[in-house]
Rosetta silent file (secondary structure, phi, psi, omega in degrees, C-alpha in Angstrom):
SEQUENCE: MATKLFVGNLSFQATNADLEDLFSQVGAVSSATIIMDKMTGKSRGFGFVEMSTNQEAQQAVARFNGTELHGRALTVNEAKPQEPRGGGGGGRSFGGGNRGGGGRERRW
SCORE:     score description
SCORE:     0.000 S_00000001
   1 L     0.000  136.336 -178.621    0.000    0.000    0.000 S_00000001
   2 L   -70.586  144.704  176.800    1.319    3.450   -0.929 S_00000001
   3 E  -117.941  128.193 -177.294    2.240    5.849    1.854 S_00000001
   4 E   -92.596  132.582  178.306    1.829    9.578    1.307 S_00000001
   5 E  -112.839  141.933  173.007    4.480   11.959    2.574 S_00000001
   6 E   -89.683  133.692  177.481    4.192   15.695    3.147 S_00000001
   7 E  -123.687  112.192 -177.039    7.139   17.696    1.783 S_00000001
   8 E  -113.177  171.365 -179.844    7.326   21.265    3.066 S_00000001
   9 L    63.400   36.210  178.994    9.594   24.303    2.736 S_00000001
  10 L   -75.498  144.002  172.263   10.014   23.728   -0.995 S_00000001
  11 L   -66.580  148.650  178.887   11.743   26.304   -3.132 S_00000001
  12 L   -70.345  -11.530  177.359    9.383   27.987   -5.591 S_00000001
  13 L   -89.770  -11.343 -178.147   11.684   26.747   -8.380 S_00000001
  14 L   -66.104  146.197 -179.944   11.236   23.065   -7.415 S_00000001
  15 L  -119.921  167.511  175.208    9.275   20.879   -9.849 S_00000001
  16 H   -57.642  -39.805 -179.958    7.361   17.618   -9.621 S_00000001
  17 H   -64.156  -37.080  176.971   10.264   15.982  -11.492 S_00000001
  18 H   -60.575  -45.099  179.151   12.731   17.280   -8.860 S_00000001
  19 H   -63.719  -45.599 -178.922   10.712   15.613   -6.113 S_00000001
  20 H   -62.130  -43.623  178.983   10.361   12.376   -8.048 S_00000001
  21 H   -61.403  -44.950 -178.546   14.102   12.265   -8.817 S_00000001
  22 H   -63.634  -52.311 -173.909   15.049   12.923   -5.202 S_00000001
  23 H   -73.928  -20.684  178.071   12.682   10.434   -3.582 S_00000001
  24 L   -70.081   -9.726  176.233   13.337    7.693   -6.141 S_00000001
  25 L   -66.887  -22.027 -179.479   16.793    7.370   -4.528 S_00000001
  26 L  -112.036   -4.679  179.245   15.166    5.360   -1.698 S_00000001
  27 L   164.801 -173.191 -178.134   12.424    3.498   -3.571 S_00000001
  28 L   -76.483  126.403  179.166    9.590    3.487   -6.058 S_00000001
  29 E   -97.212  120.073  177.762    7.679    6.769   -6.239 S_00000001
  30 E   -76.526  -39.991  177.504    3.968    6.344   -7.073 S_00000001
  31 E  -159.804  154.179  176.878    3.396   10.088   -7.480 S_00000001
  32 E  -142.252  117.943 -174.504    5.058   13.432   -6.738 S_00000001
  33 E  -135.771  126.877  172.593    2.968   16.594   -6.758 S_00000001
  34 E   -94.538  133.018 -178.076    3.745   20.180   -5.798 S_00000001
  35 E   -79.423  129.163 -177.598    0.632   22.093   -4.771 S_00000001
  36 E  -109.242  146.722  175.835   -0.002   25.165   -6.912 S_00000001
  37 L   -71.249  130.540 -177.594   -2.014   28.284   -6.079 S_00000001
  38 L   -65.303  -34.805 -175.330   -5.218   28.331   -8.134 S_00000001
  39 L   -80.289  -43.223 -174.067   -5.190   32.081   -8.660 S_00000001
  40 L   -99.749  -19.767 -177.369   -1.534   32.718   -9.506 S_00000001
  41 L    76.274    8.113 -179.995   -0.426   29.312  -10.788 S_00000001
  42 L   -97.200  158.288  178.734    2.691   29.526   -8.595 S_00000001
  43 E   -60.075  144.118  175.313    3.940   26.939   -6.111 S_00000001
  44 E   -94.020    2.250  174.336    2.561   27.157   -2.583 S_00000001
  45 E    89.406    9.560  175.749    5.864   25.826   -1.203 S_00000001
  46 E  -149.136  166.200 -179.786    4.745   22.302   -0.307 S_00000001
  47 E  -162.202 -172.914 -178.327    3.790   19.057   -1.954 S_00000001
  48 E  -135.317  141.839  176.123    3.157   15.354   -1.532 S_00000001
  49 E  -126.689  131.484  175.428    5.097   12.263   -2.542 S_00000001
  50 E  -104.735  120.977  176.602    3.593    8.779   -2.512 S_00000001
  51 E   -96.795  147.691 -173.077    6.035    5.970   -1.914 S_00000001
  52 L   -70.707  -25.421  177.352    5.002    2.447   -2.932 S_00000001
  53 L  -132.135  158.910  178.866    5.670    0.855    0.482 S_00000001
  54 H   -65.243  -37.210  179.817    5.589    2.007    4.084 S_00000001
  55 H   -62.286  -44.623  177.967    9.208    0.901    4.556 S_00000001
  56 H   -63.349  -37.921  179.134   10.383    3.101    1.651 S_00000001
  57 H   -62.940  -43.998  179.075    8.363    5.994    3.047 S_00000001
  58 H   -63.880  -38.294  176.648   10.060    5.671    6.448 S_00000001
  59 H   -64.183  -39.819  179.579   13.465    5.566    4.751 S_00000001
  60 H   -64.341  -42.109  178.251   12.575    8.709    2.780 S_00000001
  61 H   -61.561  -48.015 -178.407   11.582   10.580    5.950 S_00000001
  62 H   -62.725  -38.070 -175.027   14.803    9.561    7.693 S_00000001
  63 H   -82.440  -39.461 -169.456   16.977   10.457    4.712 S_00000001
  64 H  -103.294  -12.003  177.054   15.382   13.646    3.351 S_00000001
  65 L   -66.084  117.798 -177.906   13.971   15.496    6.375 S_00000001
  66 L    93.834   -8.183  178.553   16.336   18.475    6.696 S_00000001
  67 L   -74.164  144.269  179.989   18.035   17.802    3.332 S_00000001
  68 E   -86.267  137.637  172.332   18.488   20.825    1.056 S_00000001
  69 E  -134.580  118.916 -176.747   16.791   21.061   -2.331 S_00000001
  70 L    55.526   38.377  174.696   17.388   24.272   -4.316 S_00000001
  71 L    82.016    8.371  179.920   18.888   25.891   -1.209 S_00000001
  72 E  -124.223  135.038  178.203   15.994   25.139    1.189 S_00000001
  73 E   -76.315  118.820 -176.809   15.980   22.549    3.985 S_00000001
  74 L   -73.232  148.306  168.490   13.039   20.223    3.370 S_00000001
  75 E  -108.013  118.190 -177.905   10.493   19.193    5.973 S_00000001
  76 E  -126.888  124.667  173.808    9.459   15.605    5.280 S_00000001
  77 E  -155.084  169.791 -179.327    6.977   13.591    7.338 S_00000001
  78 E   -67.302  133.499 -177.459    4.048   11.257    6.899 S_00000001
  79 L   -70.475  141.945  175.398    1.015   13.139    5.604 S_00000001
  80 L   -85.547  150.249  178.073   -2.001   13.423    7.872 S_00000001
  81 L   -61.091  142.801 -179.548   -5.394   12.483    6.423 S_00000001
  82 L   -69.667  132.864  178.767   -7.214   15.429    4.866 S_00000001
  83 L   -78.158  145.988  179.252   -9.986   16.751    7.077 S_00000001
  84 L   -61.805  143.645 -179.603  -13.450   17.038    5.537 S_00000001
  85 L  -106.379  173.366  164.913  -14.274   20.469    4.175 S_00000001
  86 L    92.827 -164.095 -173.361  -17.346   22.485    3.638 S_00000001
  87 L    -4.240  170.567  171.555  -20.813   23.006    4.990 S_00000001
  88 L    64.250   25.888 -179.054  -22.244   23.719    8.333 S_00000001
  89 L   -57.275  167.334 -179.151  -20.045   26.638    9.304 S_00000001
  90 L   -64.660  176.167 -174.455  -20.665   28.567   12.486 S_00000001
  91 L   -71.987   94.884  174.742  -23.245   31.279   12.850 S_00000001
  92 L   -83.307  142.655  177.615  -22.247   34.047   10.541 S_00000001
  93 L  -119.949  126.406  179.521  -24.218   37.208   10.841 S_00000001
  94 L  -108.194   13.288 -179.977  -24.561   39.539    7.936 S_00000001
  95 L   -66.456  141.130 -175.337  -26.813   42.004    9.708 S_00000001
  96 L   -81.879  -23.272 -176.412  -25.767   45.569    9.241 S_00000001
  97 L    69.555 -171.599  179.813  -26.701   46.912   12.619 S_00000001
  98 L   -90.835  103.764 -178.392  -27.257   50.629   13.060 S_00000001
  99 L  -112.514   14.304 -177.322  -24.694   52.305   10.854 S_00000001
 100 L   -61.755  147.701 -179.496  -26.449   55.536   10.296 S_00000001
 101 L   -86.359  139.863 -177.505  -24.368   58.652   10.357 S_00000001
 102 L   -98.694   19.679 -174.722  -25.387   61.128   13.011 S_00000001
 103 L   -72.536 -176.985  179.597  -24.130   64.212   11.248 S_00000001
 104 L   -74.064  152.542  174.247  -26.010   67.403   10.413 S_00000001
 105 L   -85.367  133.620 -179.989  -28.554   67.433    7.708 S_00000001
 106 L   -95.284  137.446  175.882  -27.473   69.618    4.827 S_00000001
 107 L  -124.213  125.811 -179.170  -29.913   71.890    3.142 S_00000001
 108 L  -103.505    0.000    0.000  -28.994   73.514   -0.105 S_00000001
């Protein structure tokens, strides 16, 4: 079963291929993805690498956590499951309240 790793503190010049090349030194890489900002299309500075086995993933964490890539020390650890998003947010209030101005009335 593949194990997903979080890779943080990535240089904005790093590519998916850079991650795949680096992590393939310790085992088979199922996928390597740098997360991009939807609005700007630029890297958000982190990504995920899926290693094909848990043993390879543990080796990757031990070997690459703190290793430099493009001049930045990587943070590598096992990814936490994504929390569910969406609905049911807390009580937002869009009421305007009393915003009237109390100034003088102008007569022209």
